[in-house]
Every structure is written in structure tokens, then in C-alpha cells.
C-alpha positions as CSV (number, residue, x, y, z in Angstrom):
1,M,0.0,0.1,0.0
2,L,2.7,2.4,1.0
3,E,4.6,1.7,-2.2
4,T,1.6,2.5,-4.6
5,T,0.7,5.6,-2.6
6,Y,4.1,7.3,-2.4
7,E,4.5,6.4,1.1
8,G,0.8,7.5,1.9
9,K,1.3,11.0,0.2
10,E,-1.5,10.4,-2.1
11,L,-4.0,9.2,0.7
12,V,-3.2,12.4,2.7
13,D,-3.5,14.7,-0.3
14,A,-7.0,13.1,-0.8
15,L,-8.0,13.7,2.7
16,V,-6.7,17.2,2.6
17,S,-8.7,17.8,-0.7
18,I,-11.9,16.5,0.9
19,A,-11.3,18.6,4.0
20,R,-11.1,21.8,1.8
21,G,-14.3,20.8,0.2
22,V,-12.9,19.8,-3.2
23,M,-13.2,16.3,-4.9
24,S,-9.7,15.4,-6.0
25,N,-10.8,13.1,-8.8
26,V,-13.3,15.7,-10.4
27,A,-12.0,18.4,-12.5
28,V,-13.0,21.8,-11.5
29,Q,-13.1,24.7,-14.2
30,A,-11.6,28.0,-13.1
31,D,-14.0,30.8,-12.0
32,S,-17.0,28.6,-12.0
33,R,-19.2,27.3,-9.1
34,P,-18.9,23.7,-8.3
35,R,-21.3,21.4,-9.8
36,K,-23.3,18.9,-7.5
37,D,-21.0,16.2,-8.2
38,Q,-17.8,18.3,-7.3
39,Q,-19.4,19.3,-3.8
40,V,-18.2,17.6,-0.7
41,R,-20.6,17.2,2.1
42,P,-19.9,18.9,5.4
43,A,-20.0,15.7,7.2
44,D,-17.3,14.1,4.8
45,Q,-15.0,17.3,5.5
46,V,-15.4,16.9,9.2
47,K,-14.6,13.2,8.9
48,A,-11.5,13.8,6.8
49,I,-10.3,16.4,9.2
50,E,-10.7,14.0,12.0
51,M,-8.8,11.2,10.2
52,L,-5.9,13.8,9.4
53,L,-5.7,15.1,13.1
54,D,-5.8,11.4,14.5
55,R,-2.9,10.4,12.5
56,G,-1.1,13.7,12.5
57,F,-1.3,14.1,16.2
58,G,-2.5,11.0,17.6
59,R,-5.7,10.2,19.4
60,L,-6.3,11.4,22.9
61,P,-6.2,8.6,25.4
62,Q,-9.7,7.3,26.4
63,Q,-10.3,7.3,30.1
64,L,-12.7,4.7,31.7
65,D,-14.4,5.6,35.1
66,V,-14.3,2.6,37.2
67,A,-16.7,2.7,40.0
């Protein structure tokens, strides 16, 4: 997997594009509004940001309250 994605760079680039609201595999014309198939849902943007943060900075440790 790492060999075919340039050590994961392509995967990170795709997540960054989604986080920015751009579909990386759909051509966008300059100075035009995005078409419906070019738009990224806000929920997908948030998920991409969460994935980038989890992998870039690590997940917070989860605490369990034992009573």
C-alpha cells in the first residue's frame, strides 16, 4: 500500500482535498461554481479532518471511570 501511494502521500492529499471541500478526482473549471458532483458534504469534510488529526497528532487517550 505504501509503495503504490508514495508512502501514503496520495492518501493524505486526498483527505486534505476533501477537508477543503474539493473532490480530488473531479476536474474543476476556473472561475465557476462547483457542480453537484464536485461538492463535498460537510459531514465528509469533518470526517476527513478528524482522520488527518488522529493520524497527524495521535488520538487522545480514552479514560474509563471504574466505580
